[in-house]
C-alpha positions as CSV (number, residue, x, y, z in Angstrom):
1,M,24.8,-8.3,-49.0
2,S,24.3,-6.6,-45.8
3,K,23.6,-8.5,-42.6
4,R,20.5,-7.7,-40.8
5,C,20.9,-6.9,-37.1
6,T,18.3,-8.7,-35.1
7,K,17.7,-7.7,-31.6
8,S,16.6,-10.2,-29.1
9,D,13.5,-9.6,-27.0
10,P,14.2,-7.7,-23.8
11,P,14.1,-9.9,-20.7
12,R,10.6,-10.2,-19.2
13,V,10.2,-8.6,-15.9
14,K,8.3,-10.8,-13.4
15,K,5.5,-9.1,-11.6
16,P,5.7,-9.3,-7.8
17,P,3.0,-11.3,-6.1
18,P,-0.1,-9.3,-5.0
19,L,0.0,-7.8,-1.6
20,P,-2.3,-9.2,1.1
21,S,-5.3,-7.2,2.1
22,I,-5.2,-5.0,5.1
23,D,-7.6,-7.3,7.0
24,E,-5.2,-10.3,6.4
25,L,-2.3,-8.3,7.7
26,I,-4.2,-7.3,10.8
27,A,-5.2,-10.9,11.5
28,E,-1.7,-12.2,10.9
29,S,-0.1,-9.7,13.1
30,R,-2.6,-10.4,15.9
31,A,-1.9,-14.2,15.5
32,L,1.8,-13.5,15.9
33,G,1.2,-11.4,19.0
34,M,2.2,-8.1,17.4
35,N,-0.7,-6.0,18.7
36,D,1.0,-2.7,18.2
37,V,1.5,-3.5,14.5
38,A,-2.1,-4.6,14.2
39,K,-3.2,-1.2,15.7
40,A,-1.1,0.6,13.2
41,F,-2.7,-1.4,10.3
42,E,-6.2,-0.6,11.8
43,R,-5.2,3.1,11.8
44,V,-4.2,2.9,8.1
45,R,-7.5,1.1,7.3
46,Y,-9.4,3.9,9.0
47,L,-7.5,6.7,7.2
48,E,-8.3,5.1,3.9
49,S,-12.0,5.0,4.6
50,P,-14.3,7.9,3.6
51,K,-14.8,8.8,7.2
52,G,-11.0,8.9,7.7
53,Q,-10.5,11.0,4.6
54,K,-13.0,13.6,5.9
55,A,-11.1,13.7,9.2
56,L,-7.8,14.3,7.4
57,E,-9.4,17.1,5.4
58,R,-10.7,18.8,8.6
59,R,-7.3,18.4,10.2
60,E,-5.5,20.0,7.2
61,R,-7.9,22.9,7.2
62,R,-7.4,23.4,10.9
63,L,-3.6,23.3,10.5
64,S,-3.6,25.7,7.6
65,R,-5.3,28.3,9.8
66,L,-2.3,28.4,12.2
């Protein structure tokens, strides 16, 4: 008789906890007195907005002409 080789299940990978929203990060950094970090997060929030995306596209077109 031949022995069956049974493989054990691969170890389960734990998912990392969800990231906080950008608004939560801004509020927390302001509460801790890190206003420069809060301004950077606000810039990221702006660049992710539709208005910010249009601004990035205009900038890319302008730079490609150089």
